[in-house]
C-alpha positions in Angstrom: -80.1 31.2 -50.6 -77.7 34.0 -51.4 -73.9 33.5 -51.6 -71.8 35.5 -49.3 -70.1 38.5 -50.9 -66.4 38.2 -51.5 -65.7 41.3 -49.5 -67.4 39.9 -46.5 -65.5 36.6 -46.6 -62.2 38.3 -47.2 -62.2 40.3 -44.0 -60.9 38.5 -40.9 -63.4 38.0 -38.1 -63.3 40.7 -35.5 -61.7 39.8 -32.2 -64.0 39.5 -29.2 -64.0 42.7 -27.1 -61.9 42.4 -24.1 -63.8 43.1 -20.9 -62.8 46.3 -19.0 -60.6 45.6 -16.0 -62.6 45.4 -12.9 -61.3 47.2 -9.8 -60.3 44.7 -7.2 -62.6 44.5 -4.2 -61.7 44.3 -0.6 -59.7 41.4 0.7 -61.3 39.2 3.3 -59.2 40.7 6.0 -60.3 44.2 5.0 -64.0 43.1 4.9 -63.6 41.7 8.4 -62.1 45.1 9.6 -65.0 47.0 8.0 -67.6 44.7 9.6 -66.0 45.1 13.0 -65.9 48.8 12.6 -69.6 49.0 11.6 -70.5 46.7 14.6 -68.5 48.9 17.0 -70.1 52.1 15.6 -73.6 50.6 16.0 -72.8 49.5 19.6 -71.6 53.0 20.4 -74.7 54.6 18.8 -77.0 52.2 20.7 -75.2 53.0 24.0 -75.6 56.8 23.4 -79.3 56.3 22.6 -79.7 54.2 25.8 -77.9 56.8 27.9 -80.1 59.6 26.6 -83.3 57.6 27.2 -82.0 56.7 30.7 -81.2 60.3 31.5 -84.6 61.5 30.2 -86.6 59.1 32.4 -84.4 59.3 35.5 -84.9 61.8 38.3 -83.2 65.2 37.9 -80.6 64.5 40.6 -79.3 61.4 38.8 -79.1 63.4 35.5 -77.2 66.2 37.3 -74.8 63.7 38.8 -74.2 61.9 35.5 -73.7 65.3 33.8 -71.1 66.3 36.4 -69.2 63.0 36.0 -69.3 63.4 32.2 -67.9 66.9 32.6 -65.0 65.6 34.7 -64.3 62.9 32.1 -64.2 65.5 29.4 -61.8 67.6 31.4 -59.5 64.6 31.9 -59.7 63.8 28.1 -58.8 67.4 27.3 -55.8 67.1 29.6 -54.6 63.9 27.9 -55.1 65.4 24.4 -53.1 68.5 25.5 -50.2 66.3 26.7 -50.3 64.3 23.5 -50.1 67.5 21.5 -47.2 68.7 23.5 -45.4 65.4 22.9 -46.2 65.6 19.1 -44.9 69.1 18.8 -41.7 68.2 20.6 -41.2 65.2 18.3 -41.8 67.4 15.3 -39.1 69.9 16.5 -36.7 67.0 17.0 -37.4 65.7 13.5 -36.9 69.2 12.0 -33.6 69.5 13.9 -32.5 66.1 12.6 -33.4 67.0 9.0 -31.7 70.4 9.2 -28.4 69.4 11.0 -27.8 65.8 10.0 -29.6 64.9 6.8 -28.8 68.1 4.8 -25.0 67.7 5.3 -25.2 64.1 4.2 -27.1 65.1 1.1 -24.7 67.9 0.3 -21.7 65.6 0.7 -23.4 63.0 -1.5 -24.0 65.6 -4.1 -20.4 66.8 -4.0 -19.3 63.1 -4.4 -21.5 62.6 -7.4 -20.1 65.8 -9.0 -16.5 64.6 -8.4 -17.3 61.2 -9.9 -18.9 62.9 -12.9 -15.8 65.0 -13.4 -13.5 62.0 -13.0 -15.5 60.0 -15.6 -15.4 62.9 -18.1 -11.6 63.2 -17.5 -11.0 59.5 -18.0 -13.3 59.5 -21.1 -11.5 62.5 -22.7 -7.9 61.6 -21.8 -7.8 57.8 -21.7 -10.8 56.2 -23.5 -10.9 58.3 -26.6 -7.2 58.1 -27.4 -7.2 54.3 -26.9 -10.3 54.0 -29.1 -8.6 56.1 -31.8 -5.4 54.1 -31.5 -7.3 50.8 -31.9 -9.1 52.2 -35.0 -5.7 53.2 -36.5 -4.2 49.8 -35.7 -7.3 48.0 -37.3 -7.0 50.2 -40.4 -3.2 49.5 -40.6 -3.9 45.8 -40.2 -6.4 45.9 -43.1 -3.9 47.7 -45.3 -1.2 45.2 -44.5 -3.6 42.3 -45.2 -4.7 43.9 -48.5 -1.1 44.5 -49.5 0.0 41.0 -48.5 -2.9 39.5 -50.5 -1.9 41.7 -53.5 1.7 40.6 -53.4 0.7 37.0 -53.0 -1.5 37.3 -56.2 1.5 38.8 -58.1 3.7 35.8 -57.2 1.1 33.4 -58.4 0.9 35.2 -61.8 
């Protein structure tokens, strides 16, 4: 049996490696939303497949009628999307107007106020705070001198 070397026993044990932080997974609510989304997508896909199979095996007149109805629904959908786009563009114009004519002046006034406050603080610092600080330092120095002189005179009296 060999004795451990002094160098090996002198070194402290290495700390256990810390595991890398694992990214947090989905919350249960998010998992539920994903599951519902997948189920809805599968139902829509199954419906489309069933519709195509039905149209493939049905007589041509039924397929033509179904096609015409589908075209009408697509036209209505295009109309609704067009109206929604017009509303969105109008809202965007209103937002731009709000930003340009109301928010910008508020920001400019705030910036002007901040600059005024900055100038005021610099004025107070230069003309009030600095002289008071200097005066306090002179008073403290004078107090030390008076204390030193009084202690010196009290020593002379004792001698």
